[in-house]
C-alpha positions in Angstrom: 41.6 39.0 12.4 37.9 39.1 10.7 37.6 40.0 7.1 35.6 43.2 6.1 33.4 43.6 3.8 31.4 47.0 3.0 27.7 46.7 1.2 26.7 49.8 -0.6 23.2 50.2 -1.3 21.6 53.6 -2.8 18.7 53.3 -0.5 18.8 55.7 2.6 19.0 54.2 6.3 15.1 53.9 8.0 13.6 53.6 4.0 11.4 50.2 3.3 13.2 50.1 -0.5 13.5 46.2 -1.5 17.6 47.3 -1.6 18.0 48.3 1.5 15.4 45.2 3.4 17.9 43.2 1.0 21.5 44.9 2.2 20.6 44.6 6.1 19.7 41.4 6.2 22.9 40.2 4.1 24.6 42.6 6.8 22.7 39.8 9.5 24.3 36.7 7.5 27.9 37.9 7.0 27.9 38.6 10.8 27.0 35.1 11.1 29.8 34.2 8.7 32.5 35.8 11.2 32.6 38.8 8.8 32.9 42.4 10.0 30.7 44.6 7.8 29.1 48.0 7.2 26.6 49.4 5.5 27.0 52.8 3.5 24.9 54.5 0.4 28.2 54.6 -1.6 32.0 53.1 -0.9 33.2 55.1 2.1 36.6 54.8 0.3 38.1 52.8 3.2 40.2 49.8 2.6 38.1 46.7 2.7 38.5 43.1 1.8 35.7 43.0 -0.8 32.9 45.0 -1.9 28.9 44.0 -1.9 27.3 46.8 -4.3 23.4 46.7 -4.8 22.4 48.5 -8.1 24.4 48.5 -11.1 23.7 51.6 -12.6 23.3 53.6 -9.1 26.0 52.6 -7.4 28.5 52.2 -10.7 30.9 55.2 -9.3 31.5 52.9 -6.0 32.0 49.7 -7.9 34.4 51.7 -10.5 36.3 53.8 -7.8 37.0 50.7 -6.0 38.1 48.4 -8.5 40.7 51.5 -9.0 41.9 51.3 -5.5 42.0 47.5 -5.2 41.9 45.7 -8.5 42.5 42.1 -6.8 40.0 43.0 -4.1 36.5 41.1 -5.4 33.3 43.1 -6.0 30.2 40.9 -6.0 27.0 42.7 -7.5 23.4 42.2 -6.5 21.4 43.6 -9.5 18.0 45.2 -9.4 14.5 44.9 -11.1 15.4 48.5 -12.9 18.9 47.2 -13.3 18.0 44.1 -15.1 14.4 45.3 -17.1 15.1 49.2 -17.3 18.7 50.7 -17.0 20.3 47.7 -19.1 19.2 49.0 -22.7 19.6 52.4 -22.2 22.9 52.7 -19.5 26.0 51.9 -20.1 27.2 51.8 -16.6 25.0 48.9 -15.8 27.3 46.9 -18.2 30.7 48.5 -16.9 30.0 47.4 -13.5 28.9 44.0 -15.0 32.2 43.7 -16.5 34.3 44.7 -13.5 31.8 42.9 -11.1 33.7 39.4 -9.4 30.7 37.7 -9.7 26.6 38.9 -10.3 23.5 37.9 -8.0 20.1 37.9 -9.5 17.2 36.9 -7.0 15.3 35.1 -9.1 16.3 32.6 -12.4 14.0 34.4 -14.8 16.4 37.5 -14.7 19.0 35.3 -16.6 17.4 35.3 -19.8 17.6 39.0 -19.8 21.0 39.4 -19.1 23.8 39.4 -21.8 25.3 36.0 -22.1 29.1 37.4 -21.8 28.1 37.8 -17.9 26.1 34.1 -17.3 29.3 32.8 -16.2 29.7 34.9 -13.4 26.0 34.8 -12.2 24.4 33.1 -8.7 20.6 32.6 -7.7 20.0 33.6 -4.5 16.6 33.6 -3.2 15.8 36.0 -0.8 14.6 34.4 2.8 12.4 35.7 5.2 12.5 34.3 9.0 9.2 31.8 10.5 5.8 34.7 10.9 2.7 33.1 11.8 -0.3 33.6 9.7 -3.2 35.5 11.4 -6.7 34.6 11.0 -8.1 37.0 8.2 -11.6 38.9 8.7 -14.5 37.1 8.0 -16.7 40.1 7.4 -14.5 40.4 4.3 -12.2 39.8 1.8 -9.0 41.2 2.5 -6.9 42.0 0.0 -3.5 44.2 0.6 -1.0 45.6 -2.3 2.5 46.7 -0.6 5.1 48.9 -1.8 5.9 52.7 -2.5 3.6 54.4 -4.8 5.8 54.9 -7.5 5.4 53.7 -11.5 7.5 50.6 -11.8 4.9 49.6 -9.3 1.8 50.2 -11.1 -0.1 51.3 -8.1 -3.3 52.0 -9.2 -4.1 48.8 -11.1 -5.5 47.1 -8.0 -7.5 50.1 -6.9 -9.1 50.2 -10.9 -9.8 46.6 -10.6 -12.5 47.3 -7.9 -15.0 49.5 -10.2 -15.2 45.9 -12.0 -15.8 43.9 -8.8 -19.7 42.5 -8.7 -21.7 44.6 -6.3 -22.2 41.8 -3.8 -18.6 41.3 -3.3 -17.2 41.9 0.1 -13.5 42.2 -1.2 -11.4 45.4 0.3 -8.2 46.4 -0.3 -5.7 47.9 1.8 -2.7 49.6 0.0 0.3 50.0 2.1 3.6 52.3 1.0 4.8 55.7 0.7 3.3 58.0 -2.5 6.6 59.0 -4.1 5.1 62.1 -5.6 2.5 64.8 -4.8 0.6 63.4 -7.6 0.5 59.6 -6.5 -0.1 60.9 -2.8 -3.5 62.7 -4.5 -4.7 60.0 -6.5 -4.6 57.6 -3.7 -6.6 60.1 -1.4 -9.2 60.5 -4.0 -9.4 57.4 -4.6 -10.2 56.6 -0.9 -13.0 59.5 -1.7 -14.5 57.6 -4.0 -14.0 53.6 -3.6 -15.7 52.8 0.1 -13.6 49.3 -0.6 -10.4 51.3 -1.1 -7.8 52.1 2.0 -4.6 54.0 1.7 -2.2 53.6 5.0 0.6 55.3 3.8 3.9 54.2 4.8 4.0 51.7 8.1 7.1 50.3 9.8 7.9 46.8 8.5 6.4 44.9 11.8 2.7 46.4 10.8 3.0 46.0 7.2 4.2 42.2 7.6 0.8 42.5 10.5 -1.5 43.6 7.4 -0.5 40.9 5.4 -0.1 38.4 7.5 -4.1 39.0 7.8 -4.9 39.5 4.3 -6.6 36.7 2.2 -4.4 37.2 -0.9 -1.8 39.8 -1.8 -1.1 41.6 -5.0 1.7 42.4 -6.9 0.9 44.9 -10.0 4.1 45.7 -11.1 5.7 46.5 -14.6 9.0 45.1 -13.3 11.0 43.4 -10.1 14.1 41.6 -10.0 12.2 39.6 -7.2 10.0 41.9 -5.3 10.7 40.8 -1.0 7.2 41.2 -0.2 6.4 38.0 -2.5 9.0 36.3 -0.6 7.2 37.2 2.5 4.2 36.1 1.4 5.4 33.1 0.2 6.9 32.4 3.7 3.3 33.3 5.5 1.6 31.4 3.1 -0.6 34.1 1.9 -1.7 33.5 -2.0 -0.6 36.2 -4.5 -2.2 37.6 -7.3 0.7 38.7 -9.5 1.3 40.8 -12.6 2.5 38.4 -15.2 6.5 39.7 -15.4 9.8 37.6 -15.4 10.5 38.8 -11.9 7.2 37.4 -10.4 7.6 34.5 -12.4 10.9 33.7 -11.3 9.6 33.6 -7.5 6.1 31.8 -7.8 7.1 29.3 -11.0 6.0 28.9 -14.4 3.1 26.9 -13.4 1.6 29.6 -10.5 -1.9 30.1 -11.2 -2.5 33.4 -10.7 -1.0 35.5 -13.0 -2.9 38.7 -14.9 -1.9 40.7 -18.1 0.2 43.7 -16.5 -1.6 46.7 -16.4 -5.2 44.8 -17.0 -7.4 46.1 -14.2 -10.4 43.9 -15.4 -8.7 40.4 -15.2 -7.3 41.3 -12.1 -10.4 41.9 -10.8 -11.5 38.8 -12.3 -9.0 37.3 -10.3 -9.9 38.7 -7.4 -13.3 37.5 -7.6 -12.6 33.9 -8.3 -10.4 34.2 -5.5 -13.1 34.9 -3.4 -16.0 32.9 -4.1 -14.4 29.7 -5.6 -13.1 28.2 -2.6 -11.4 25.4 -5.1 -9.4 27.7 -6.9 -8.5 29.7 -3.6 -7.3 25.9 -2.2 -5.7 25.6 -5.7 -3.3 29.2 -5.2 -2.9 28.2 -1.0 -1.2 24.8 -2.4 0.8 26.1 -5.2 2.3 29.0 -2.4 2.8 26.7 0.2 4.9 24.0 -2.9 7.3 27.9 -3.0 8.1 27.9 0.7 11.2 26.1 0.5 12.6 29.0 -0.9 12.5 31.4 1.5 14.0 29.9 4.2 16.8 31.3 6.0 19.2 28.4 6.0 19.0 28.2 1.9 20.1 31.8 1.8 22.9 31.9 4.3 24.0 28.6 2.9 24.5 30.4 -0.2 25.6 33.8 0.5 28.5 31.5 2.6 29.2 29.9 -1.2 30.1 32.6 -2.8 31.4 35.1 -0.5 34.3 32.1 0.9 35.2 31.4 -3.1 36.1 34.8 -3.5 37.5 36.4 -0.5 
């Protein structure tokens, strides 16, 4: 009889939040490893051989109830960026979730530096993988930059749009922003920016396949986040081979590497503008970015994530 694993993610079905995408990808891998799986928003209360929970704060109740009902059944906690870089300081539930967990998964190695030392023995780094996607030919008439992610404060969603104001007049950079506005104010701001900047277009929420089409034909992708556990869209850009211009935060450094040549200070739209101009006008710099991205491609291989999940789960279940 197949072992049953329940995966809990607070991200609702049909959303494109990173937590939901991670849960569904783990479900596919676990099915390949011959486990029976269910994805829920909170623990169903039904018996299962193990619980995998994304988000130490928002899944705390599920972890707590499961451990009280099945104290000897393992819990795997997959920690998110908000867990590690925001809630760990202020919400005791995150630490309690880490105590109850039998294993803790982080999505890039830099996150380890922010976790309490007492939990380090439980921690495993499992990089997020991406199915092979062919890179499309970027447009010839302009230099296409994309920024992908729901518009919410953690993403610093308008730093990239603001950087357009500092570009040289002869620049051919165009910025396409994809992602749902998570507040009416953000929606209003995106619409206002479209009216004032001919270089900027906000496409709102698109399906995953269409989003990848835009990414695969971009000259560069921008990730402007203030905090990230390890953004899946960065892994997608690496897998496709699209150079990334990234805010200088641990979550980006953990995926792109300490020596990656295109970090800018968080929130600094002028520094981002200079880096975009360099990518557009300096072929040697652009080639350097392309090579640095190609060097990281190995961490996004599905076989690596499958092997890592197999080793973790088989050791616990």
